[in-house]
N, C-alpha and C positions, 0 to 999 in steps of 0.2 A: 396171731399165727396165720400163715398162708399154706394152702394145700393144692398141689397141683396133680392132676390125673394124667399119668403118661401111659402111652400103649406099651404092651409087651414086645410088640414087634413093630418097626417103623419103616415107612417108605422113605424115598428120597426127599430131603428137606423137612422131615417131620421130627418131633421131639424124640430123644433117646436118652438112656442112662448109661450104656456101655456099648462098645463096638458090636457085640453079638446081637444087639437089638436091631440093627440095621439090615433090611432085607435086600437092598440093592447092591450087587457086586461092585467092589470098589469103594464103597461107602464106609466111613468110619464115624463115630460118635465124637463130634468136635463142637464145643460150645453148647452142648446138649442138643444138637441137631444132627441128623444123618447127612453127610455131605462126603464128596470126593476131594474137597479142597484140603490142602495140607495145613494151611494156616487160616484160623478163624479169629478175627479181632472184634473189638466192640463195634467198629465201623461196619464190618461184614455183617455182624448179627443185626445191626439196625437197617443197613441199606439193602442187603440181599435177602434176608430172611424176614425183615419187617418185625421182629420180635419186640424191639424197643417201643413200638407204638401199639403193640397188641396188649400190653399189660399196664397201659396208662402211665402212671409216674413211677412205676417200679423200675429202679435203675441198677440193681444187682442182678448180674448174669453169671452163669457158670461157664469157666472156660477150661482150657487144656493146656498145660505147660510141662514140657520135659516128662510126658507120660503120666502126669497127676492132674486130677481135677483141681481148679482153683476158682475162687469167687472174685469176680470182676465188678467194678462199678463202671457202668456204661453211660455217658451222657451224649 
């Protein structure tokens, strides 16, 4: 099992669980990161946020599609 500690309130480009976690005006929780981008892909998660490299070989990421969270496999 893996455990991740997420803050209850998040600044721009920090971890989040839902939109209301984001403190910056115009940010929404996309790909489990507070951002003002409307589309977050696996490429965005890796290149912009660097999350792919922060967790070593962990390649499963949470994304957002049609208003619902989904599990993504990012390589």
